[in-house]
C-alpha positions as CSV (number, residue, x, y, z in Angstrom):
1,M,0.7,-8.5,-15.7
2,S,-0.4,-6.6,-18.9
3,E,-2.4,-8.4,-21.8
4,I,-0.3,-10.6,-23.8
5,Q,1.1,-9.0,-27.1
6,L,1.6,-10.6,-30.4
7,P,4.6,-9.7,-32.8
8,S,4.7,-6.6,-34.6
9,S,5.7,-6.3,-38.1
10,N,9.3,-7.1,-36.9
11,G,8.3,-10.5,-35.3
12,S,8.4,-14.1,-36.8
13,A,8.5,-14.3,-40.5
14,Q,9.5,-17.9,-40.9
15,D,7.3,-20.5,-41.8
16,P,7.3,-23.1,-38.9
17,I,7.2,-26.1,-41.2
18,S,10.1,-24.8,-43.2
19,F,11.7,-24.2,-40.2
20,Q,11.1,-27.7,-38.8
21,A,12.6,-29.2,-41.7
22,R,15.9,-27.6,-41.1
23,A,15.5,-28.4,-37.1
24,V,15.2,-31.9,-37.0
25,G,18.1,-33.4,-39.0
26,N,21.3,-34.5,-37.4
27,E,24.0,-34.3,-39.9
28,T,26.4,-36.6,-37.8
29,T,24.3,-39.7,-38.1
30,G,21.9,-38.9,-40.8
31,C,19.0,-39.3,-38.7
32,E,15.7,-37.1,-39.5
33,F,12.6,-36.9,-37.3
34,D,9.2,-35.9,-38.8
35,Y,7.2,-33.9,-36.1
36,E,3.9,-34.2,-38.2
37,S,4.1,-37.7,-38.2
38,K,3.9,-38.4,-34.4
39,V,1.9,-36.1,-31.8
40,W,2.9,-35.9,-28.2
41,G,1.7,-34.8,-25.1
42,G,-2.1,-34.9,-26.0
43,H,-3.2,-37.2,-23.0
44,E,-4.3,-36.0,-19.5
45,V,-1.7,-35.4,-16.7
46,K,-2.6,-35.2,-13.1
47,I,-0.3,-35.1,-9.8
48,S,-0.9,-38.7,-9.5
49,P,2.1,-41.5,-9.4
50,T,-0.5,-43.5,-12.0
51,Y,0.6,-40.8,-14.4
52,L,3.9,-41.0,-16.4
53,G,4.0,-37.0,-16.4
54,A,3.1,-36.8,-12.6
55,L,6.5,-35.8,-11.2
56,R,7.4,-33.4,-14.3
57,L,3.8,-31.7,-13.4
58,R,4.4,-31.7,-9.4
59,Y,7.5,-30.1,-9.6
60,C,6.4,-27.3,-11.9
61,I,3.6,-26.5,-9.9
62,E,5.7,-26.2,-7.0
63,D,8.1,-23.9,-8.7
64,L,5.0,-21.8,-10.0
65,K,4.0,-21.2,-6.2
66,G,4.1,-17.3,-5.9
67,V,3.8,-16.6,-9.7
68,N,0.9,-14.3,-10.9
69,G,0.0,-13.3,-14.4
70,S,0.6,-15.5,-17.7
71,V,2.6,-18.7,-18.2
72,L,3.9,-20.0,-21.4
73,E,4.8,-23.4,-22.2
74,V,7.2,-23.8,-25.2
75,G,7.0,-27.0,-27.0
76,C,3.6,-28.0,-25.8
77,G,2.7,-30.7,-28.2
78,A,-1.1,-31.5,-28.0
79,G,-1.1,-29.7,-24.6
80,G,-1.7,-32.3,-21.9
81,M,0.9,-30.5,-19.4
82,V,-0.2,-27.1,-20.2
83,K,-3.8,-27.7,-19.6
84,A,-2.8,-29.5,-16.4
85,I,-0.9,-26.6,-15.5
86,K,-4.2,-24.6,-15.8
87,A,-6.2,-27.0,-13.9
88,Y,-4.3,-26.9,-11.0
89,R,-3.5,-22.9,-11.3
90,T,-6.9,-21.7,-12.5
91,D,-5.7,-18.2,-11.6
92,L,-2.8,-17.9,-14.3
93,D,-3.4,-16.9,-18.2
94,V,-1.9,-19.9,-19.7
95,Y,-0.5,-20.2,-23.3
96,G,0.8,-23.1,-25.1
97,C,3.1,-23.0,-28.4
98,D,4.4,-25.7,-30.5
99,I,6.1,-25.9,-34.0
100,S,3.6,-29.1,-35.1
101,R,0.3,-27.8,-36.8
102,Q,-1.1,-31.1,-36.2
103,A,-0.6,-30.9,-32.4
104,I,-1.8,-27.2,-32.2
105,R,-4.9,-28.5,-34.0
106,A,-5.1,-31.3,-31.4
107,A,-4.8,-29.1,-28.5
108,Q,-7.5,-26.3,-29.6
109,E,-10.2,-29.1,-30.2
110,N,-10.6,-28.6,-26.2
111,P,-8.3,-26.0,-25.1
112,R,-9.7,-26.1,-21.4
113,G,-8.8,-22.6,-20.6
114,V,-5.4,-22.3,-22.4
115,T,-4.4,-20.2,-25.4
116,F,-2.4,-22.2,-28.1
117,R,-0.5,-20.8,-30.8
118,E,1.8,-22.3,-33.7
119,G,5.4,-21.2,-33.6
120,N,8.8,-22.3,-33.2
121,A,11.2,-22.0,-30.3
122,Y,13.8,-20.0,-32.0
123,D,11.5,-17.3,-32.9
124,L,8.4,-17.3,-30.5
125,P,5.3,-15.2,-31.8
126,F,5.1,-13.1,-28.7
127,E,6.5,-9.8,-27.7
128,D,9.3,-9.1,-25.2
129,Q,8.7,-9.7,-21.1
130,N,5.1,-10.8,-21.6
131,F,5.2,-13.7,-19.2
132,S,5.7,-14.1,-15.4
133,A,7.0,-17.5,-16.1
134,V,8.2,-19.9,-19.1
135,V,8.3,-23.6,-18.9
136,M,9.6,-26.3,-21.2
137,F,9.5,-30.0,-20.9
138,D,11.4,-32.5,-23.1
139,L,12.0,-29.8,-25.8
140,L,15.9,-29.3,-25.7
141,E,16.7,-32.4,-26.6
142,H,15.2,-32.1,-29.9
143,L,16.8,-28.9,-30.9
144,I,20.0,-28.5,-32.9
145,E,20.8,-25.0,-31.2
146,P,19.4,-25.2,-27.6
147,D,20.9,-22.2,-26.8
148,R,18.6,-20.4,-29.1
149,A,15.5,-21.5,-27.5
150,I,16.5,-20.6,-24.0
151,A,17.4,-17.0,-25.1
152,E,14.0,-16.9,-26.5
153,A,12.5,-17.7,-23.0
154,W,14.6,-14.9,-21.5
155,R,13.3,-12.5,-24.1
156,V,9.8,-13.2,-23.3
157,L,9.9,-13.5,-19.7
158,E,9.8,-10.3,-17.8
159,K,12.1,-9.2,-15.1
160,K,13.1,-11.6,-12.7
161,G,10.6,-14.3,-14.2
162,L,10.8,-17.9,-13.6
163,F,11.9,-20.2,-15.9
164,H,11.1,-23.9,-15.2
165,L,12.9,-26.8,-17.3
166,F,12.6,-30.5,-17.7
167,V,15.2,-32.1,-20.0
168,P,16.7,-35.5,-20.1
169,C,20.0,-35.8,-19.2
170,E,21.2,-38.8,-21.3
171,G,24.8,-38.1,-21.7
172,G,26.4,-39.4,-18.6
173,L,27.8,-42.7,-18.0
174,Y,25.6,-42.8,-15.1
175,T,22.7,-43.6,-17.5
176,I,21.7,-46.7,-19.4
177,H,21.3,-44.2,-22.6
178,G,24.9,-42.6,-22.1
179,L,26.5,-46.1,-22.2
180,L,24.5,-47.6,-25.0
181,T,25.0,-44.5,-27.1
182,R,28.5,-44.9,-26.6
183,M,28.1,-48.3,-28.5
184,G,26.4,-46.9,-31.3
185,W,22.9,-47.1,-30.1
186,R,20.7,-44.6,-32.0
187,A,17.2,-45.7,-31.5
188,K,15.9,-42.8,-29.4
189,E,17.5,-40.4,-32.0
190,K,15.6,-42.4,-34.8
191,Y,12.2,-43.0,-33.1
192,G,12.1,-39.9,-30.6
193,G,14.0,-37.0,-32.2
194,H,16.3,-36.8,-29.4
195,I,19.7,-35.4,-31.1
196,Q,21.0,-33.8,-28.0
197,R,22.3,-35.9,-25.3
198,F,23.1,-33.5,-22.1
199,K,25.1,-33.6,-19.0
200,L,24.1,-31.6,-15.8
201,K,27.3,-29.2,-16.7
202,D,26.0,-28.7,-20.2
203,V,22.3,-27.5,-18.9
204,Y,24.1,-25.2,-16.3
205,S,26.4,-24.0,-18.9
206,I,23.5,-23.1,-21.2
207,L,21.3,-21.3,-18.5
208,N,24.0,-19.3,-17.2
209,K,25.2,-18.2,-20.6
210,Q,21.3,-16.9,-21.5
211,C,21.4,-15.1,-18.1
212,F,19.2,-17.5,-15.7
213,D,20.3,-17.9,-12.3
214,V,19.6,-21.7,-11.1
215,L,17.3,-21.6,-8.0
216,R,17.5,-25.5,-7.7
217,H,17.5,-28.6,-9.5
218,R,16.2,-32.4,-9.0
219,W,16.7,-35.4,-10.6
220,S,14.2,-37.9,-11.9
221,A,13.9,-41.0,-14.4
222,H,16.2,-43.1,-12.6
223,L,17.1,-46.9,-13.1
224,I,13.1,-48.2,-13.8
225,N,12.5,-45.6,-16.0
226,Q,15.6,-45.8,-18.0
227,I,15.5,-49.5,-18.5
228,I,11.6,-49.0,-19.6
229,D,12.6,-46.4,-21.8
230,V,15.4,-48.1,-23.5
231,A,13.5,-51.3,-23.9
232,Y,10.5,-49.2,-25.7
233,F,12.8,-47.4,-28.1
234,T,14.7,-50.5,-28.9
235,G,11.4,-52.2,-29.6
236,L,10.4,-49.6,-32.0
237,S,13.8,-50.1,-33.8
238,L,13.4,-53.7,-34.0
239,R,10.1,-53.2,-35.3
240,G,11.1,-50.7,-37.8
241,K,8.1,-48.5,-37.4
242,N,7.3,-45.5,-35.1
243,T,4.1,-45.0,-33.4
244,S,1.5,-42.0,-34.0
245,T,1.2,-41.5,-30.3
246,S,2.5,-42.0,-26.8
247,V,1.5,-45.0,-24.8
248,E,-0.9,-43.0,-22.8
249,G,-2.0,-41.3,-25.9
250,Y,-3.0,-44.7,-27.4
251,L,-4.7,-45.8,-24.0
252,E,-7.1,-42.7,-24.1
253,T,-8.5,-43.7,-27.3
254,A,-8.1,-47.4,-27.4
255,K,-11.1,-49.6,-26.9
256,P,-11.1,-51.9,-23.9
257,S,-9.4,-55.0,-24.8
258,L,-7.0,-57.8,-23.3
259,I,-4.2,-55.8,-25.0
260,S,-5.2,-52.3,-23.9
261,I,-5.9,-53.5,-20.2
262,G,-2.8,-55.1,-20.3
263,I,-1.0,-52.0,-21.6
264,D,-2.6,-49.9,-19.2
265,A,-1.7,-52.2,-16.2
266,L,2.1,-52.0,-17.4
267,K,1.9,-48.2,-17.9
268,T,0.5,-47.8,-14.4
269,A,3.2,-50.1,-12.7
270,V,5.7,-48.2,-14.4
271,A,4.6,-44.8,-13.6
272,V,4.2,-45.8,-9.7
273,A,7.5,-47.5,-9.5
274,S,9.2,-44.5,-11.5
275,Y,7.7,-41.9,-9.3
276,Y,8.5,-43.1,-5.9
277,E,12.0,-44.2,-7.1
278,S,12.7,-40.6,-8.5
279,R,11.1,-39.1,-5.5
280,I,13.5,-41.0,-3.2
281,F,16.5,-40.4,-5.1
282,S,15.9,-36.9,-6.2
283,W,19.3,-36.0,-5.0
284,F,21.0,-38.6,-7.0
285,P,22.0,-38.4,-10.9
286,G,19.3,-40.1,-13.0
287,G,18.2,-39.6,-16.7
288,G,16.4,-36.1,-16.4
289,G,16.9,-32.8,-14.6
290,H,14.2,-30.7,-13.4
291,F,15.7,-26.8,-13.2
292,A,14.0,-23.7,-11.8
293,G,15.7,-20.5,-12.7
294,V,15.1,-16.9,-12.6
295,K,15.9,-14.4,-15.5
296,R,18.7,-11.9,-14.7
297,G,19.8,-9.0,-16.8
298,K,22.2,-9.1,-19.7
């Protein structure tokens, strides 16, 4: 794999923050989300059931088996997941890219061998065919034009490169989110920025259209995860105010107290139960899909 190349003069000319202002509005509902107001994904992640992101990481590391060279995470937030990838695959050159300046600054405070760059998913700051693998977690549901982000992943991937994707699939009637949305529930859109509600066929359609062959997909985020997730965002809606970080992000910086200890115990219980539920029912439709694909020629 050759050295990673940054874009030449014909690369990205857009200001990421100006782009962001256009990207997060939903004309249907009028909801908007400020991605500089909340930093996601800065907490540590390990392949242990006590971590909420353990299954995402496990499936990604499994799919990266046999991959050599450079790996890019698009939409890396404050870098917790991409740093974990580097920790488990020290042989890889690992890069993270995100639109949020605040998140990238947080990630760069302790990069742990990962190179971080600011940039948007529609116009990645890298030349063509730079990476052996591209990964995305919890990104497409935030984008007005998810096809464009997948097309960019295709562009920066080398021939037959691996694409690993996790995306919430909350549009089906088999999810609590899908049922509540049809009754007007918009808490996750307003407080989480989820403006897309995918079904399995939607994801396959996008990947096929953008010239990826899907090798496998697995389900997660089943009943336990959905109940807690809906309760969390409904709570934020009733509160009328968002949080500045995730639950695990809060726990990493909170001083020991009865409140933080209680939250940590609840988080651990939910993580473990959700992990094993999704491992057992990985074949059964849930609220999230893990996809592994390979780039094919156009």
